[in-house]
N, C-alpha and C positions, 0 to 999 in steps of 0.2 A: 362265595358265602362271604361276609362281613366276619373281618378277624375280631378277635376280642381286643379291647382297646385299654393299655392299663397306663397307669401314669405312674412315673418316675420322677423322684425328687431332685435328680442331680443331673450331670453334664451327660449327653449322649454323643455319641460318636461311632460311624460305623467300622465296624471290625474290631470293635472295644467292647469286650464281654462285662455286664455289670450285675449286682445281684439285686434280682425282686424286691421292694419292699415287702412289709409283712401284708399289709393290705393285696396287694398284687399277687402274690404269693396264692394269699387265701381265696381269691377269686379263680386265679388261671389254674392251680393244681388242685385244693380242695374243693372249689366250687364246680368248676369245669373238668374235672380230671385231664387235664392236658398234661401231656408228657415229653421228655427229651425229643427233639427234633421238629416238636410243631410250631405253628407261626403265630407269633403274636403282632399287634401294633403297640408300639410305646410313645407316649409323649412326655414333655417334660416342662409345658408352657412358653416352648419360645416359637412355637407356630409351624411346629412341622411335626409330621408323623414320621416314624422310624420305625420300619418292618422288620422285626426280629425272631430270630431262631432259637426256641428255648435249648438249653444247652446241659447243663447239669440240672437234674430235678430228685430232691431228695424226699423224706417224709417232712421234712422241716424248712428247708431251703432249695431257692431253684435259681440259674441264672440264664440270661438271655444276651444273646451277639445281634447287634443291630445287623441288616444286610444292604438294606436302603433308604433313604433318606427324600420326602417328597412335602413339597408348602402344603399346608394344609387351607384352602380359602374360605372358611367356615365364619370371619368375622364379621358382624357390621359394619358400614361406613359410619354409623353412627354410635359413639361411644356414650353407654347412658350410666351415670354414678347413680345407684339406690341407696337413701338413707331411710330405713326400714323402722320404724318405731316394734322394739324388741315384743313378741306377742307370747302366751303362754303355749303350752305343750309343743306340739310338734307342728301346729300352726307354722311358728317362723321356720322349721326345716323344708316344711312346704314351700314356702313362700322363695326361699333362697333359689332351691332346687328349680324351680320354674322360671324364677329370673333368669336365672345360669341359660336355659333353653330358650327362651328369648331374647339371649345376647345380649344381659347386663355384663359391666365391664370393670365395675368397682362397687364394693358394696360396705355401708357403715351403719352397722346396728345404732339403735337411738334410742336413750331414756326420754321422756317426757312426761309434762304432768299428771298424762292419765295412763302413764302405763303400767300395768299389773304386773309387771315381774321384776324382783327384789335380787339383784345379783352386783358382785362388787369383788374384787382381787382375786384371789386365785381361783374362786368358781365361775368367775364372770371369765378367767382367760382360758379354762377351760371349756368353756361353752363357745369361746370363740374360735378354738382348735376344733371344736365338733361342727362348727357350722363351716368351717374351711373343709374338712372332709366331705360333708354334704356338696358343697361346691365340686370340687374335684369328681367326686363320685357324678355328679351330673353330666361333668366336661366328658367322663367317658361314657357315658350314655349317650348322649347328643351330638358327639362328634368334634367337639371342638378341643383344639389343640393349645390355646390361651386359657390362663387358670385366672378367672376373677382373684381377686384379693378381699379377704376379708378384713375390713379395717378394724384396729381397737373399737369398742365401744363408746360412746360418747355423749353429751347432753344435747337435745336437738339446737338450743340456742347457740351452742360451739359451732356445732355442722352448720348450719347457716350463716355465719360469721365468716367461714373460712373457705368453704369449699367455691372452687369456680366452674363456669359452664356456658356455653354461649345463650342457653335456654336454663331457667331454673322455674321448677314448676312443684306446685304443694296441690294436694288433692282438697275439695271441698264441696260438698253436695248441694252448698247454697251460693256458691260461685256463678256471676254473672253470665260467663262463656264458659260455654262446654271445650274441652280438647282441642277436639278437630276446627274449631273456628279460629283457636290460637296459633295452630299448625298450619294454617293451608297455605300453600303457596311456597313456603319458606323452605329454604336447605339450608341446614347447618351440622356438625360434626360431632357437638357435644352437647348433653343434656344433663341436669341432675333434677331425680323425683324423690320427693320425700312423701314418705307414707303415714300416716298416723296409727293410734292405736285404735280399741274397737267403740270407743268415746269420743275418737277425735281429738283435732286439736284444742287448746284452749283459746279466747281472743288474744291473751297476750301473745301467744305463740304464734298464730296467724299474723299479727302486727310485728311482730319481730321479722317471720319469715319476706311478708312484703317490705319492710326498710331494707332487706338486702337482695333485691329483687327477684324474690320467688314470685311468683303468681300464680295465684288460685285458679283453678281451673275443677268443672265437673264431668262425670262421665256420662251423666244419663240422669233420668227421674228417680231410679231408686238407688240408694244407699248399700254401699257393698260392704262388706265384711273387711277387715285390712289386708288379709290373703288374696283376696279376690280383686280389690281395687289396684295392687300392685299388678297382678299380671293383666290386667284389663287395659292398665295405661302403656304398660311395657308392649303389650301389643298394637294397640293403638298408634304409638309412636314408631316403632315397627315397619308398620304398613306406612304409614303417611312419608317418615323422611329415614327409613331405614332401607333392612333387606326382607321384609317380610311383604310377601304376596303369594 
């Protein structure tokens, strides 16, 4: 039986008791009705899993003691940094959740000319924290022990000018080359993928990206929604040069 996986934000060590976070407590004790003596799997982003025994469980708090540490080989050899233009409602959450399942290693929310979301200041930071929780929850579900970072949101033109990667891609339904043609036979360890809003990138943004060595690629004859485009492109990348088979 698979052990419940819980994220712990601090250091973990064998035999050293730790208090569960509010989210971990809610999931294990409130939702799963776990009690003292039962076993869970903790992870904190260091690439390892810690089998742990629940010790003190009360109505409001719980503690766990790690008893075994094992390396978790679930990370793809291809590191993908996703630049995702912010979308409305829960579509952004969905895109981030599924991109984590598909092995993305970094995420930067982007603003573009046709982005329909207007956020700034404290509201934007709260949203970033919410997105980071979505990423953590996805790691708990899919079995990853390295937690992708959700970086502060920035303008698309700033992102393309600064980000580094062996392969830089931007999706364009009218691009001359399909993604599979561009990556066929290539080997690499890092890629950057930027996904535009529902209305796509403007001509000026496409030109800016190309100036910084981003190559436009298409995924097929149909125009995909922004969240679908991200998942499709990541799936192809992981299948061709990552670990999806």
